[in-house]
Phi, psi and omega in degrees: 000126181233127181247130176271130189239117168293099186279356182262347186269135178120157180293335181246030178279150357266356187305297187295326173297318180293317176307310180296321180296315181304313180298313183292330177298315182291314189274332188255352177063039181247151171279143183236132172248111176274117184260123180165184180285119186307322184291335177275336185274318191301323180302334180255016178247143177289148181240130350294164177299137175300151175296137188095350179252123177235159173248125180256107183298140172222141184273337188224178174207157179257126183283165185297329184266002186272155173302134183306320186287011174291341181296336177282336178268353184232074181297333182261016178290150183304325181291323173292317182294322178298316176299324179292331178297321178285318178298325177273008180059028174267357177216150176278332183200165181235143177235121177232137183243011181267216184296116189292324179293320179294315177304316176300311183295315180295321176294323179292317182282323183275326182259327185082166174274153172291145170303136184096355185244118174285319187219124167294153180231150175262117178255127178240141176274136178233141186290155174225171183294335180267007173099305177288140184284169172250139175269118178255130173202140011262146183243029174152352179294316195225112182276338178240133187225162173242166182302318185294331174293319177291333174297313176290332175299312186299319179294313182295322175301315181295323179290320176302315181295322174296319189282314191258328185258356173073025177266118189292314181232078181301137177272125189251130178238153177251125186292127179202177184272000180195165184284331189294139181302335180269000178289158167097187179279178180301321181300313185294315187291317182295312179300323180302312181302315183295318178290327178297320183271357185283130173267153174098353170232165180252084184274124188248018170106192182287146173244116178284165183307317188283350181272341189301313188266004182281339183092008180286343180228149176265327187222123175237126181248149181195172176282159184301328180298305182292319178296323173292323174298319179293317179301316179283334172294310181302319180287331179286327178296320178295318178297315181298310182298312181302314185294315182300316178299313178299326180277327187263330183298321184278007184290126178075170188283338172291321180292324178294317177296315178299320182290326181288325180284333181268359182311314178294330179288328178292322174299327179285322178300311182299317180299324178290330185260350189275119187288347181299330182295342187263352164085339184134202185236139179268125176280110182263140176112343177263162187278050186176158180271120185227116177257125182245122178241178193298146173296330179270016181298140171240196193307311184295320180292322177295320174305306184297322176305313180293322173303311176298320173299316182301317180295317178298315179294319180294321183278005179052045178302313184300314184297322182289320180295318181299322185281311191282326181288320179300315178295336184252023177310129177292111181299340180276353183274124180258020176288154175281100183271129183243142167242015175240159176296159183267125180284145182302326180291350180268341192276114169267314176218161184301348177221124184276338187279120174298342183282340183264140179294151182308138182277109178228081177289150173292154184294318182215147179271329187293153180267000000 
């Protein structure tokens, strides 16, 4: 197993990216291809390089504040070179912690979409009361959606839960403002009808905001604008609760004694609520395994992102998606469905079909 890691992406690159990659190399027994400018990487690497760690040179990088489509103007940027590693089958997956929009564009251009997919989606795992996480998608790849996009998100999310999380019949919900089928905006109403009639998934109805973290659903689908806002809110809630406990529990001598006695329990609480444990978000729908993690990622987050990429590769998620999504291509969709990379000479904008809404990823997924 070989994972390509964009070592130049993120707020703390390359030092923290390298630390996480080295930790994953030791504990997960995976080979790591660190992609970036060698002169920038070498000061943070042991010499000689451990067996299984290689440097793949890249001449440029796409900064966090740059426009996503700068990937077209910087063909030798580290995110593009990372995608090329997967495209050339020199790596089984890619992990990127930099500009989310740039990672999306690089994957779209370098790997192409799977047949049967109008829009790739970013799927993020969130903790629930029942222990098993819920997969929320999309969380930032598509700020505008059509019903058929959400239908495809539901299929991809259901397959992911089957392959990686071991759930035989994942419960799929549609994020909405009420449980009734006629609630919500036009997109929600139309999508509910499509999902209710869709074979091959276990659609259990609308999921209100309060239902997302209860564990009643395994997959919750929504457009990327709403999903990104919900993701950031959920992460902030976990951080706020952890901070409040840290500040309030030790107050007074009773609090200090109680905190000492509860320390193991509090660690477990933090572990259940900490989004770092989930590693990032899988980009579903492109012709390769790509994990996008927080721009603010440090060692632990990078480690878990690589773990997530490794699990997806081992469970053959891409192969299942490639087969089943192609078999379920919507006959009513007149979009140009690709399973090949997009050549640069073709690209006017990241999506050529006027029937498909403009490709407008959010700049960053992290909170």
